[in-house]
PDB file of N, CA, C and O in Angstrom:
ATOM      1  N   MET A   1       0.829  -1.178   0.000  1.00  0.00           N
ATOM      2  CA  MET A   1       0.000   0.000   0.000  1.00  0.00           C
ATOM      3  C   MET A   1       0.883   1.254   0.000  1.00  0.00           C
ATOM      4  O   MET A   1       1.820   1.379   0.788  1.00  0.00           O
ATOM      5  N   ARG A   2       0.560   2.142  -0.880  1.00  0.00           N
ATOM      6  CA  ARG A   2       1.361   3.353  -1.021  1.00  0.00           C
ATOM      7  C   ARG A   2       0.722   4.483  -0.196  1.00  0.00           C
ATOM      8  O   ARG A   2      -0.489   4.694  -0.260  1.00  0.00           O
ATOM      9  N   THR A   3       1.527   5.189   0.560  1.00  0.00           N
ATOM     10  CA  THR A   3       1.016   6.289   1.384  1.00  0.00           C
ATOM     11  C   THR A   3       1.569   7.610   0.881  1.00  0.00           C
ATOM     12  O   THR A   3       2.607   7.667   0.222  1.00  0.00           O
ATOM     13  N   ARG A   4       0.853   8.655   1.208  1.00  0.00           N
ATOM     14  CA  ARG A   4       1.323   9.989   0.829  1.00  0.00           C
ATOM     15  C   ARG A   4       2.471  10.419   1.731  1.00  0.00           C
ATOM     16  O   ARG A   4       2.461  10.118   2.925  1.00  0.00           O
ATOM     17  N   PRO A   5       3.442  11.106   1.188  1.00  0.00           N
ATOM     18  CA  PRO A   5       4.498  11.632   2.053  1.00  0.00           C
ATOM     19  C   PRO A   5       3.930  12.700   2.985  1.00  0.00           C
ATOM     20  O   PRO A   5       2.951  13.369   2.654  1.00  0.00           O
ATOM     21  N   SER A   6       4.538  12.847   4.123  1.00  0.00           N
ATOM     22  CA  SER A   6       4.003  13.760   5.138  1.00  0.00           C
ATOM     23  C   SER A   6       4.249  15.231   4.821  1.00  0.00           C
ATOM     24  O   SER A   6       3.690  16.097   5.493  1.00  0.00           O
ATOM     25  N   ASN A   7       5.058  15.533   3.830  1.00  0.00           N
ATOM     26  CA  ASN A   7       5.384  16.929   3.540  1.00  0.00           C
ATOM     27  C   ASN A   7       4.668  17.486   2.310  1.00  0.00           C
ATOM     28  O   ASN A   7       5.113  18.486   1.747  1.00  0.00           O
ATOM     29  N   THR A   8       3.573  16.863   1.881  1.00  0.00           N
ATOM     30  CA  THR A   8       2.866  17.362   0.710  1.00  0.00           C
ATOM     31  C   THR A   8       2.127  18.652   1.048  1.00  0.00           C
ATOM     32  O   THR A   8       1.657  18.837   2.171  1.00  0.00           O
ATOM     33  N   ALA A   9       2.033  19.517   0.084  1.00  0.00           N
ATOM     34  CA  ALA A   9       1.339  20.779   0.286  1.00  0.00           C
ATOM     35  C   ALA A   9      -0.158  20.538   0.322  1.00  0.00           C
ATOM     36  O   ALA A   9      -0.657  19.601  -0.302  1.00  0.00           O
ATOM     37  N   GLY A  10      -0.852  21.353   1.028  1.00  0.00           N
ATOM     38  CA  GLY A  10      -2.297  21.225   1.101  1.00  0.00           C
ATOM     39  C   GLY A  10      -2.878  22.227   2.072  1.00  0.00           C
ATOM     40  O   GLY A  10      -2.154  23.063   2.613  1.00  0.00           O
ATOM     41  N   PRO A  11      -4.184  22.152   2.302  1.00  0.00           N
ATOM     42  CA  PRO A  11      -4.820  23.121   3.176  1.00  0.00           C
ATOM     43  C   PRO A  11      -4.409  22.981   4.640  1.00  0.00           C
ATOM     44  O   PRO A  11      -4.670  23.876   5.444  1.00  0.00           O
ATOM     45  N   HIS A  12      -3.765  21.858   4.993  1.00  0.00           N
ATOM     46  CA  HIS A  12      -3.348  21.661   6.368  1.00  0.00           C
ATOM     47  C   HIS A  12      -2.102  22.474   6.715  1.00  0.00           C
ATOM     48  O   HIS A  12      -1.773  22.628   7.892  1.00  0.00           O
ATOM     49  N   ARG A  13      -1.415  22.988   5.717  1.00  0.00           N
ATOM     50  CA  ARG A  13      -0.207  23.762   5.980  1.00  0.00           C
ATOM     51  C   ARG A  13      -0.563  25.206   6.266  1.00  0.00           C
ATOM     52  O   ARG A  13      -1.316  25.813   5.505  1.00  0.00           O
ATOM     53  N   PRO A  14      -0.045  25.769   7.336  1.00  0.00           N
ATOM     54  CA  PRO A  14      -0.359  27.167   7.638  1.00  0.00           C
ATOM     55  C   PRO A  14       0.317  28.108   6.656  1.00  0.00           C
ATOM     56  O   PRO A  14       1.397  27.820   6.139  1.00  0.00           O
ATOM     57  N   ALA A  15      -0.331  29.231   6.407  1.00  0.00           N
ATOM     58  CA  ALA A  15       0.257  30.249   5.536  1.00  0.00           C
ATOM     59  C   ALA A  15       1.364  30.962   6.301  1.00  0.00           C
ATOM     60  O   ALA A  15       1.236  31.177   7.507  1.00  0.00           O
ATOM     61  N   PRO A  16       2.439  31.331   5.628  1.00  0.00           N
ATOM     62  CA  PRO A  16       3.516  32.037   6.331  1.00  0.00           C
ATOM     63  C   PRO A  16       3.030  33.406   6.803  1.00  0.00           C
ATOM     64  O   PRO A  16       2.201  34.028   6.139  1.00  0.00           O
ATOM     65  N   PRO A  17       3.532  33.878   7.932  1.00  0.00           N
ATOM     66  CA  PRO A  17       3.077  35.174   8.428  1.00  0.00           C
ATOM     67  C   PRO A  17       3.557  36.309   7.530  1.00  0.00           C
ATOM     68  O   PRO A  17       4.680  36.283   7.027  1.00  0.00           O
ATOM     69  N   CYS A  18       2.719  37.279   7.339  1.00  0.00           N
ATOM     70  CA  CYS A  18       3.073  38.452   6.553  1.00  0.00           C
ATOM     71  C   CYS A  18       3.717  39.468   7.489  1.00  0.00           C
ATOM     72  O   CYS A  18       3.088  39.890   8.459  1.00  0.00           O
ATOM     73  N   PRO A  19       4.940  39.863   7.222  1.00  0.00           N
ATOM     74  CA  PRO A  19       5.586  40.835   8.103  1.00  0.00           C
ATOM     75  C   PRO A  19       4.928  42.210   7.962  1.00  0.00           C
ATOM     76  O   PRO A  19       4.187  42.445   7.007  1.00  0.00           O
ATOM     77  N   PRO A  20       5.188  43.109   8.895  1.00  0.00           N
ATOM     78  CA  PRO A  20       4.642  44.464   8.749  1.00  0.00           C
ATOM     79  C   PRO A  20       5.111  45.084   7.434  1.00  0.00           C
ATOM     80  O   PRO A  20       6.284  44.989   7.072  1.00  0.00           O
ATOM     81  N   ILE A  21       4.187  45.713   6.732  1.00  0.00           N
ATOM     82  CA  ILE A  21       4.499  46.302   5.436  1.00  0.00           C
ATOM     83  C   ILE A  21       4.874  47.756   5.643  1.00  0.00           C
ATOM     84  O   ILE A  21       4.082  48.538   6.169  1.00  0.00           O
ATOM     85  N   ASN A  22       6.078  48.120   5.233  1.00  0.00           N
ATOM     86  CA  ASN A  22       6.542  49.494   5.362  1.00  0.00           C
ATOM     87  C   ASN A  22       6.014  50.294   4.178  1.00  0.00           C
ATOM     88  O   ASN A  22       6.352  49.984   3.036  1.00  0.00           O
ATOM     89  N   PRO A  23       5.185  51.329   4.422  1.00  0.00           N
ATOM     90  CA  PRO A  23       4.611  52.098   3.312  1.00  0.00           C
ATOM     91  C   PRO A  23       5.644  52.863   2.487  1.00  0.00           C
ATOM     92  O   PRO A  23       5.349  53.278   1.367  1.00  0.00           O
ATOM     93  N   ALA A  24       6.834  53.053   3.016  1.00  0.00           N
ATOM     94  CA  ALA A  24       7.842  53.837   2.306  1.00  0.00           C
ATOM     95  C   ALA A  24       8.670  52.999   1.334  1.00  0.00           C
ATOM     96  O   ALA A  24       9.462  53.553   0.572  1.00  0.00           O
ATOM     97  N   LEU A  25       8.506  51.688   1.345  1.00  0.00           N
ATOM     98  CA  LEU A  25       9.339  50.820   0.514  1.00  0.00           C
ATOM     99  C   LEU A  25       8.582  50.283  -0.691  1.00  0.00           C
ATOM    100  O   LEU A  25       7.351  50.248  -0.706  1.00  0.00           O
ATOM    101  N   PHE A  26       9.339  49.865  -1.699  1.00  0.00           N
ATOM    102  CA  PHE A  26       8.798  49.131  -2.838  1.00  0.00           C
ATOM    103  C   PHE A  26       9.244  47.688  -2.681  1.00  0.00           C
ATOM    104  O   PHE A  26      10.408  47.413  -2.391  1.00  0.00           O
ATOM    105  N   TYR A  27       8.306  46.771  -2.876  1.00  0.00           N
ATOM    106  CA  TYR A  27       8.590  45.351  -2.741  1.00  0.00           C
ATOM    107  C   TYR A  27       8.504  44.678  -4.100  1.00  0.00           C
ATOM    108  O   TYR A  27       7.645  45.034  -4.907  1.00  0.00           O
ATOM    109  N   PRO A  28       9.387  43.700  -4.374  1.00  0.00           N
ATOM    110  CA  PRO A  28       9.229  42.923  -5.608  1.00  0.00           C
ATOM    111  C   PRO A  28       7.906  42.175  -5.559  1.00  0.00           C
ATOM    112  O   PRO A  28       7.489  41.709  -4.499  1.00  0.00           O
ATOM    113  N   ILE A  29       7.256  42.061  -6.687  1.00  0.00           N
ATOM    114  CA  ILE A  29       5.948  41.413  -6.739  1.00  0.00           C
ATOM    115  C   ILE A  29       6.052  39.949  -6.293  1.00  0.00           C
ATOM    116  O   ILE A  29       5.075  39.385  -5.800  1.00  0.00           O
ATOM    117  N   ARG A  30       7.221  39.336  -6.459  1.00  0.00           N
ATOM    118  CA  ARG A  30       7.427  37.953  -6.012  1.00  0.00           C
ATOM    119  C   ARG A  30       7.327  37.825  -4.498  1.00  0.00           C
ATOM    120  O   ARG A  30       7.018  36.751  -3.981  1.00  0.00           O
ATOM    121  N   ARG A  31       7.587  38.919  -3.786  1.00  0.00           N
ATOM    122  CA  ARG A  31       7.524  38.881  -2.323  1.00  0.00           C
ATOM    123  C   ARG A  31       6.125  38.529  -1.834  1.00  0.00           C
ATOM    124  O   ARG A  31       5.973  37.930  -0.769  1.00  0.00           O
ATOM    125  N   LEU A  32       5.102  38.897  -2.604  1.00  0.00           N
ATOM    126  CA  LEU A  32       3.731  38.553  -2.222  1.00  0.00           C
ATOM    127  C   LEU A  32       3.555  37.041  -2.154  1.00  0.00           C
ATOM    128  O   LEU A  32       2.800  36.534  -1.325  1.00  0.00           O
ATOM    129  N   GLY A  33       4.252  36.326  -3.027  1.00  0.00           N
ATOM    130  CA  GLY A  33       4.214  34.870  -2.982  1.00  0.00           C
ATOM    131  C   GLY A  33       4.866  34.324  -1.720  1.00  0.00           C
ATOM    132  O   GLY A  33       4.416  33.318  -1.172  1.00  0.00           O
ATOM    133  N   ASP A  34       5.921  34.980  -1.258  1.00  0.00           N
ATOM    134  CA  ASP A  34       6.573  34.567  -0.014  1.00  0.00           C
ATOM    135  C   ASP A  34       5.655  34.782   1.180  1.00  0.00           C
ATOM    136  O   ASP A  34       5.779  34.096   2.194  1.00  0.00           O
ATOM    137  N   TRP A  35       4.738  35.729   1.064  1.00  0.00           N
ATOM    138  CA  TRP A  35       3.823  36.048   2.164  1.00  0.00           C
ATOM    139  C   TRP A  35       2.553  35.220   2.129  1.00  0.00           C
ATOM    140  O   TRP A  35       1.675  35.411   2.971  1.00  0.00           O
ATOM    141  N   GLY A  36       2.432  34.305   1.175  1.00  0.00           N
ATOM    142  CA  GLY A  36       1.305  33.389   1.175  1.00  0.00           C
ATOM    143  C   GLY A  36       0.323  33.544   0.029  1.00  0.00           C
ATOM    144  O   GLY A  36      -0.562  32.702  -0.123  1.00  0.00           O
ATOM    145  N   TRP A  37       0.440  34.580  -0.780  1.00  0.00           N
ATOM    146  CA  TRP A  37      -0.453  34.726  -1.926  1.00  0.00           C
ATOM    147  C   TRP A  37       0.113  33.941  -3.092  1.00  0.00           C
ATOM    148  O   TRP A  37       1.317  33.982  -3.345  1.00  0.00           O
ATOM    149  N   GLY A  38      -0.742  33.230  -3.802  1.00  0.00           N
ATOM    150  CA  GLY A  38      -0.331  32.463  -4.963  1.00  0.00           C
ATOM    151  C   GLY A  38      -0.255  33.351  -6.197  1.00  0.00           C
ATOM    152  O   GLY A  38      -0.663  34.512  -6.165  1.00  0.00           O
ATOM    153  N   ALA A  39       0.267  32.801  -7.274  1.00  0.00           N
ATOM    154  CA  ALA A  39       0.424  33.556  -8.521  1.00  0.00           C
ATOM    155  C   ALA A  39      -0.922  34.009  -9.069  1.00  0.00           C
ATOM    156  O   ALA A  39      -1.039  35.116  -9.593  1.00  0.00           O
ATOM    157  N   ARG A  40      -1.936  33.159  -8.952  1.00  0.00           N
ATOM    158  CA  ARG A  40      -3.261  33.548  -9.452  1.00  0.00           C
ATOM    159  C   ARG A  40      -3.871  34.654  -8.599  1.00  0.00           C
ATOM    160  O   ARG A  40      -4.546  35.542  -9.122  1.00  0.00           O
ATOM    161  N   SER A  41      -3.640  34.607  -7.304  1.00  0.00           N
ATOM    162  CA  SER A  41      -4.152  35.662  -6.427  1.00  0.00           C
ATOM    163  C   SER A  41      -3.485  36.996  -6.736  1.00  0.00           C
ATOM    164  O   SER A  41      -4.146  38.034  -6.762  1.00  0.00           O
ATOM    165  N   VAL A  42      -2.178  36.967  -6.970  1.00  0.00           N
ATOM    166  CA  VAL A  42      -1.453  38.199  -7.292  1.00  0.00           C
ATOM    167  C   VAL A  42      -1.944  38.756  -8.631  1.00  0.00           C
ATOM    168  O   VAL A  42      -2.113  39.967  -8.773  1.00  0.00           O
ATOM    169  N   ALA A  43      -2.171  37.883  -9.607  1.00  0.00           N
ATOM    170  CA  ALA A  43      -2.684  38.327 -10.900  1.00  0.00           C
ATOM    171  C   ALA A  43      -4.082  38.921 -10.751  1.00  0.00           C
ATOM    172  O   ALA A  43      -4.401  39.924 -11.389  1.00  0.00           O
ATOM    173  N   ALA A  44      -4.914  38.310  -9.916  1.00  0.00           N
ATOM    174  CA  ALA A  44      -6.259  38.848  -9.675  1.00  0.00           C
ATOM    175  C   ALA A  44      -6.185  40.197  -8.974  1.00  0.00           C
ATOM    176  O   ALA A  44      -6.984  41.089  -9.261  1.00  0.00           O
ATOM    177  N   MET A  45      -5.239  40.354  -8.063  1.00  0.00           N
ATOM    178  CA  MET A  45      -5.058  41.642  -7.386  1.00  0.00           C
ATOM    179  C   MET A  45      -4.664  42.728  -8.392  1.00  0.00           C
ATOM    180  O   MET A  45      -5.137  43.861  -8.303  1.00  0.00           O
ATOM    181  N   GLN A  46      -3.804  42.381  -9.338  1.00  0.00           N
ATOM    182  CA  GLN A  46      -3.396  43.347 -10.355  1.00  0.00           C
ATOM    183  C   GLN A  46      -4.574  43.718 -11.243  1.00  0.00           C
ATOM    184  O   GLN A  46      -4.739  44.887 -11.591  1.00  0.00           O
ATOM    185  N   ARG A  47      -5.398  42.737 -11.617  1.00  0.00           N
ATOM    186  CA  ARG A  47      -6.577  43.037 -12.430  1.00  0.00           C
ATOM    187  C   ARG A  47      -7.590  43.875 -11.669  1.00  0.00           C
ATOM    188  O   ARG A  47      -8.323  44.665 -12.265  1.00  0.00           O
ATOM    189  N   ALA A  48      -7.633  43.705 -10.345  1.00  0.00           N
ATOM    190  CA  ALA A  48      -8.573  44.455  -9.513  1.00  0.00           C
ATOM    191  C   ALA A  48      -8.101  45.868  -9.208  1.00  0.00           C
ATOM    192  O   ALA A  48      -8.827  46.644  -8.587  1.00  0.00           O
ATOM    193  N   GLY A  49      -6.876  46.213  -9.645  1.00  0.00           N
ATOM    194  CA  GLY A  49      -6.439  47.593  -9.500  1.00  0.00           C
ATOM    195  C   GLY A  49      -5.208  47.822  -8.649  1.00  0.00           C
ATOM    196  O   GLY A  49      -4.892  48.974  -8.351  1.00  0.00           O
ATOM    197  N   LEU A  50      -4.497  46.782  -8.242  1.00  0.00           N
ATOM    198  CA  LEU A  50      -3.260  46.984  -7.488  1.00  0.00           C
ATOM    199  C   LEU A  50      -2.222  47.608  -8.416  1.00  0.00           C
ATOM    200  O   LEU A  50      -1.835  46.992  -9.409  1.00  0.00           O
ATOM    201  N   PRO A  51      -1.763  48.829  -8.105  1.00  0.00           N
ATOM    202  CA  PRO A  51      -0.787  49.477  -8.994  1.00  0.00           C
ATOM    203  C   PRO A  51       0.587  48.809  -8.896  1.00  0.00           C
ATOM    204  O   PRO A  51       1.118  48.599  -7.805  1.00  0.00           O
ATOM    205  N   VAL A  52       1.138  48.489 -10.043  1.00  0.00           N
ATOM    206  CA  VAL A  52       2.435  47.824 -10.134  1.00  0.00           C
ATOM    207  C   VAL A  52       3.370  48.705 -10.947  1.00  0.00           C
ATOM    208  O   VAL A  52       2.991  49.237 -11.990  1.00  0.00           O
ATOM    209  N   VAL A  53       4.593  48.852 -10.458  1.00  0.00           N
ATOM    210  CA  VAL A  53       5.607  49.642 -11.155  1.00  0.00           C
ATOM    211  C   VAL A  53       6.547  48.667 -11.856  1.00  0.00           C
ATOM    212  O   VAL A  53       7.094  47.757 -11.234  1.00  0.00           O
ATOM    213  N   ARG A  54       6.725  48.871 -13.151  1.00  0.00           N
ATOM    214  CA  ARG A  54       7.635  48.019 -13.924  1.00  0.00           C
ATOM    215  C   ARG A  54       8.966  48.741 -14.105  1.00  0.00           C
ATOM    216  O   ARG A  54       9.012  49.925 -14.440  1.00  0.00           O
ATOM    217  N   TYR A  55      10.035  48.007 -13.878  1.00  0.00           N
ATOM    218  CA  TYR A  55      11.373  48.506 -14.147  1.00  0.00           C
ATOM    219  C   TYR A  55      12.098  47.401 -14.895  1.00  0.00           C
ATOM    220  O   TYR A  55      12.486  46.389 -14.313  1.00  0.00           O
ATOM    221  N   SER A  56      12.276  47.611 -16.201  1.00  0.00           N
ATOM    222  CA  SER A  56      12.856  46.609 -17.081  1.00  0.00           C
ATOM    223  C   SER A  56      11.979  45.352 -17.034  1.00  0.00           C
ATOM    224  O   SER A  56      10.796  45.423 -17.367  1.00  0.00           O
ATOM    225  N   LYS A  57      12.531  44.209 -16.629  1.00  0.00           N
ATOM    226  CA  LYS A  57      11.726  42.993 -16.590  1.00  0.00           C
ATOM    227  C   LYS A  57      11.155  42.712 -15.200  1.00  0.00           C
ATOM    228  O   LYS A  57      10.495  41.692 -15.005  1.00  0.00           O
ATOM    229  N   TRP A  58      11.395  43.592 -14.237  1.00  0.00           N
ATOM    230  CA  TRP A  58      10.941  43.384 -12.873  1.00  0.00           C
ATOM    231  C   TRP A  58       9.687  44.178 -12.576  1.00  0.00           C
ATOM    232  O   TRP A  58       9.449  45.227 -13.175  1.00  0.00           O
ATOM    233  N   LYS A  59       8.894  43.681 -11.657  1.00  0.00           N
ATOM    234  CA  LYS A  59       7.689  44.371 -11.208  1.00  0.00           C
ATOM    235  C   LYS A  59       7.810  44.625  -9.706  1.00  0.00           C
ATOM    236  O   LYS A  59       8.261  43.768  -8.947  1.00  0.00           O
ATOM    237  N   PHE A  60       7.400  45.815  -9.304  1.00  0.00           N
ATOM    238  CA  PHE A  60       7.437  46.190  -7.904  1.00  0.00           C
ATOM    239  C   PHE A  60       6.085  46.750  -7.500  1.00  0.00           C
ATOM    240  O   PHE A  60       5.345  47.285  -8.324  1.00  0.00           O
ATOM    241  N   VAL A  61       5.778  46.619  -6.219  1.00  0.00           N
ATOM    242  CA  VAL A  61       4.551  47.188  -5.685  1.00  0.00           C
ATOM    243  C   VAL A  61       4.938  48.058  -4.489  1.00  0.00           C
ATOM    244  O   VAL A  61       5.755  47.665  -3.656  1.00  0.00           O
ATOM    245  N   SER A  62       4.345  49.231  -4.423  1.00  0.00           N
ATOM    246  CA  SER A  62       4.594  50.153  -3.331  1.00  0.00           C
ATOM    247  C   SER A  62       3.928  49.626  -2.068  1.00  0.00           C
ATOM    248  O   SER A  62       2.806  49.122  -2.114  1.00  0.00           O
ATOM    249  N   GLY A  63       4.621  49.744  -0.942  1.00  0.00           N
ATOM    250  CA  GLY A  63       4.037  49.326   0.326  1.00  0.00           C
ATOM    251  C   GLY A  63       2.772  50.110   0.642  1.00  0.00           C
ATOM    252  O   GLY A  63       1.798  49.548   1.143  1.00  0.00           O
ATOM    253  N   LYS A  64       2.784  51.408   0.348  1.00  0.00           N
ATOM    254  CA  LYS A  64       1.618  52.249   0.597  1.00  0.00           C
ATOM    255  C   LYS A  64       0.440  51.796  -0.261  1.00  0.00           C
ATOM    256  O   LYS A  64      -0.682  51.685   0.233  1.00  0.00           O
ATOM    257  N   ALA A  65       0.692  51.534  -1.544  1.00  0.00           N
ATOM    258  CA  ALA A  65      -0.372  51.099  -2.449  1.00  0.00           C
ATOM    259  C   ALA A  65      -0.910  49.730  -2.030  1.00  0.00           C
ATOM    260  O   ALA A  65      -2.111  49.480  -2.135  1.00  0.00           O
ATOM    261  N   LEU A  66      -0.034  48.848  -1.559  1.00  0.00           N
ATOM    262  CA  LEU A  66      -0.461  47.519  -1.129  1.00  0.00           C
ATOM    263  C   LEU A  66      -1.360  47.609   0.102  1.00  0.00           C
ATOM    264  O   LEU A  66      -2.392  46.942   0.174  1.00  0.00           O
ATOM    265  N   VAL A  67      -0.963  48.436   1.069  1.00  0.00           N
ATOM    266  CA  VAL A  67      -1.779  48.601   2.276  1.00  0.00           C
ATOM    267  C   VAL A  67      -3.141  49.189   1.915  1.00  0.00           C
ATOM    268  O   VAL A  67      -4.168  48.716   2.402  1.00  0.00           O
ATOM    269  N   GLU A  68      -3.157  50.215   1.068  1.00  0.00           N
ATOM    270  CA  GLU A  68      -4.427  50.830   0.662  1.00  0.00           C
ATOM    271  C   GLU A  68      -5.311  49.835  -0.087  1.00  0.00           C
ATOM    272  O   GLU A  68      -6.523  49.796   0.130  1.00  0.00           O
ATOM    273  N   PHE A  69      -4.717  49.039  -0.959  1.00  0.00           N
ATOM    274  CA  PHE A  69      -5.479  48.044  -1.716  1.00  0.00           C
ATOM    275  C   PHE A  69      -6.093  47.004  -0.785  1.00  0.00           C
ATOM    276  O   PHE A  69      -7.263  46.651  -0.934  1.00  0.00           O
ATOM    277  N   LEU A  70      -5.312  46.511   0.175  1.00  0.00           N
ATOM    278  CA  LEU A  70      -5.816  45.496   1.089  1.00  0.00           C
ATOM    279  C   LEU A  70      -6.906  46.056   2.000  1.00  0.00           C
ATOM    280  O   LEU A  70      -7.880  45.364   2.300  1.00  0.00           O
ATOM    281  N   GLU A  71      -6.749  47.306   2.442  1.00  0.00           N
ATOM    282  CA  GLU A  71      -7.790  47.926   3.270  1.00  0.00           C
ATOM    283  C   GLU A  71      -9.078  48.108   2.472  1.00  0.00           C
ATOM    284  O   GLU A  71     -10.170  47.854   2.980  1.00  0.00           O
ATOM    285  N   ARG A  72      -8.944  48.552   1.219  1.00  0.00           N
ATOM    286  CA  ARG A  72     -10.121  48.735   0.366  1.00  0.00           C
ATOM    287  C   ARG A  72     -10.815  47.400   0.096  1.00  0.00           C
ATOM    288  O   ARG A  72     -12.044  47.323   0.097  1.00  0.00           O
ATOM    289  N   ALA A  73     -10.029  46.357  -0.134  1.00  0.00           N
ATOM    290  CA  ALA A  73     -10.600  45.033  -0.380  1.00  0.00           C
ATOM    291  C   ALA A  73     -11.301  44.505   0.870  1.00  0.00           C
ATOM    292  O   ALA A  73     -12.342  43.855   0.770  1.00  0.00           O
ATOM    293  N   ALA A  74     -10.739  44.780   2.043  1.00  0.00           N
ATOM    294  CA  ALA A  74     -11.368  44.340   3.284  1.00  0.00           C
ATOM    295  C   ALA A  74     -12.705  45.037   3.493  1.00  0.00           C
ATOM    296  O   ALA A  74     -13.674  44.409   3.919  1.00  0.00           O
ATOM    297  N   VAL A  75     -12.762  46.326   3.197  1.00  0.00           N
ATOM    298  CA  VAL A  75     -14.013  47.080   3.354  1.00  0.00           C
ATOM    299  C   VAL A  75     -15.057  46.582   2.350  1.00  0.00           C
ATOM    300  O   VAL A  75     -16.224  46.414   2.706  1.00  0.00           O
ATOM    301  N   GLU A  76     -14.651  46.348   1.115  1.00  0.00           N
ATOM    302  CA  GLU A  76     -15.586  45.853   0.095  1.00  0.00           C
ATOM    303  C   GLU A  76     -16.112  44.465   0.459  1.00  0.00           C
ATOM    304  O   GLU A  76     -17.285  44.167   0.236  1.00  0.00           O
ATOM    305  N   THR A  77     -15.254  43.623   1.013  1.00  0.00           N
ATOM    306  CA  THR A  77     -15.672  42.291   1.430  1.00  0.00           C
ATOM    307  C   THR A  77     -16.643  42.383   2.590  1.00  0.00           C
ATOM    308  O   THR A  77     -17.642  41.666   2.644  1.00  0.00           O
ATOM    309  N   LYS A  78     -16.331  43.285   3.525  1.00  0.00           N
ATOM    310  CA  LYS A  78     -17.191  43.448   4.697  1.00  0.00           C
ATOM    311  C   LYS A  78     -18.571  43.980   4.299  1.00  0.00           C
ATOM    312  O   LYS A  78     -19.584  43.551   4.852  1.00  0.00           O
ATOM    313  N   GLU A  79     -18.610  44.913   3.341  1.00  0.00           N
ATOM    314  CA  GLU A  79     -19.873  45.475   2.899  1.00  0.00           C
ATOM    315  C   GLU A  79     -20.694  44.458   2.112  1.00  0.00           C
ATOM    316  O   GLU A  79     -21.924  44.492   2.144  1.00  0.00           O
ATOM    317  N   GLY A  80     -20.022  43.564   1.414  1.00  0.00           N
ATOM    318  CA  GLY A  80     -20.722  42.569   0.604  1.00  0.00           C
ATOM    319  C   GLY A  80     -21.289  41.421   1.420  1.00  0.00           C
ATOM    320  O   GLY A  80     -22.121  40.661   0.924  1.00  0.00           O
ATOM    321  N   THR A  81     -20.844  41.283   2.678  1.00  0.00           N
ATOM    322  CA  THR A  81     -21.326  40.197   3.523  1.00  0.00           C
ATOM    323  C   THR A  81     -22.626  40.611   4.199  1.00  0.00           C
ATOM    324  O   THR A  81     -22.705  41.698   4.770  1.00  0.00           O
ATOM    325  N   PRO A  82     -23.660  39.750   4.142  1.00  0.00           N
ATOM    326  CA  PRO A  82     -24.943  40.117   4.780  1.00  0.00           C
ATOM    327  C   PRO A  82     -24.878  40.104   6.281  1.00  0.00           C
ATOM    328  O   PRO A  82     -25.874  40.390   6.945  1.00  0.00           O
TER     329      PRO A  82
END
């Protein structure tokens, strides 16, 4: 009988903690993945209006813009809940 290895990814794994976001800094867009957001979530955030700064082949997001986007999304989610 074959068993699953104990280190497989899944919903049982906790998301890594997101450190405090400094509004004065620009973060590489890949950093969002380190904080627990997947590639599809980051792409959806960009489509929903998260401003991204491109420099050559790299993408960066402002800490201030990220905080404002997350606060706005939290308010919209809260208002949409009955």
